[in-house]
N, C-alpha and C positions, 0 to 999 in steps of 0.2 A: 351426595345431594346434587352436585353438578351433573352427574351422569343421568340421574333420574329426570332432572329438569330438561336436559338436552333430549332425552328420549321422549318426553311428553311433547315438547315443541316439535320434534320431527313427526310424531304421530299425528298431531293436530294439522300440521302442514300437509301431510300426505292424505289424511282422511277428510279434512274439511278445508280445502284450498280457498273457498270463498270467504270463510271466516278469517283465515290468515290474511288474505288480501284486504279485507275490510279493516282489520286491526292495523295493518300497515298504513292504509289510507288515513285512518284516524290519527295515528302517530305523526304522519307527515303534515297533516293539517294543524296539529297542535304545535309542532315546531315552527311552522310558518307564522302562526298567530303570535306565538311568544316572541319571535324575532321582530315582527312588525310592532308589537306593543312595547316590549322592553327596550329594544334598541331604537325604536322610533323610525326605522327605515321604511321606505315605500317599496313594495315589490316591483320588480322590473320584468317586463315581458318583451321578447324579441319576436318581431314578425319577419317571416321569411318568404318562401316560395308561394306561388299561386298554382292551384291545380286541384288535386283530389287525394284519394286514399294513398296512392303510390308515393306522392310527395310527403304526406303525413307519416307514412310508414318508414321513411328515411330516418326518422327520429334524430333530427339535427339539434334539438333543443329549442327550435323556433316554431312558432305557430304557422300553419299553412292556411292561406285564404282558400276556402272551399267553394269551388265553382258550383257544386251541386246545390248550394243554399241560395243561389242567386234567383230570387223571385221577388216581385213587387211587394213592398211592405215589410221586407226583412233586411236589416242592415248587413253589410258585408260581414261574414262569419269567418273567423280565424280559429282553427282547431289544432289541438295537439293531444296525443295519447297521454293518459295520466302518468305512465311510466317514462315518458319522454319530456317531462317538464310541464305538462298540461295541468297536473294536480295543483299547481300554484293557485288556480282560480277556485278550487273546491271550497275553501273555508271563507271566501269573501262574502260580505253582506252589502246591502245598499249603503252608499256613501264611501265605501273603500276607495282610497286613492291608489293609483298605480301609474308607473312610468312605462310608456310604450316606446320602444326603439324600432324604427323602420327606416331602412336605407340611410343609416348614419345619423338620423335626426331623432331626438328623444322628446316626447311631449307627455305632459301629465293629464291623466283622465280620472274620472270618477264613475263608480258603478251607479247607474241610474235605473236599471231594471234587471231582474233575474227570472229565468224561465227554466223549469225542469221538464224533461221529457223522458220517455222510454228510450232505450238504446236501439231497439230493433222495431222496424215496421211502424215508426211514428212519421206521419206525413209532415213534410217540410212546411206545409201551410199552417201547422200549429204554431209556427214562430211568427206569423204575420202579426204586426203590432208591437213586436219586441222593441223597446225603446233604445235609444243610443245611436251614435253615428257609426259605431262598429260593435261587433260582439266577439267574445272569446268563448270557446266551448271545450269541454273535456268530459270524460266519463268518470263516474265514481268507481272506486275499487270494490270489487265483489258484489256489485249491484247492477241491476238492469236499469240504470238511470244516467242521464247526461245533464249537465248544467250549462246553460247559456247565460252569459253575463253581458248586458248591454252597457256600453260606455260612452260618455260624452267628454269632450275636452274641457279642462278647467281653464277658465279665462284669466 
């Protein structure tokens, strides 16, 4: 039975990698939601370097402030690959509380806006009007979608 199950899992992984990636993402989101709900913890996000894709590709576990998103009407966008800790934002809904650590200071924020875009060839201007003083971004597993989460500090 174990051998058959392992064989099926290997076949699905090889023949349908997007399905496998999406299933992994769903499982990761469920774990995060359970931890937040049952334990009552607030997710913690760490902000790191400023730059672009090269800094984000370093996969430090910290979100990178993306210079490419700096246009009027868009809050500062901090991004991380889903496989590098960015997936923490994927299950969040409006009202979610999160602690953000930056330069040794931790501050509590609340999700005030959410925007979904395509992963490729989506104009940055589609983010104009995204609410919040800052935004976090990551991509969904196995999908051509990104999630932008607008955050405001909690007073």
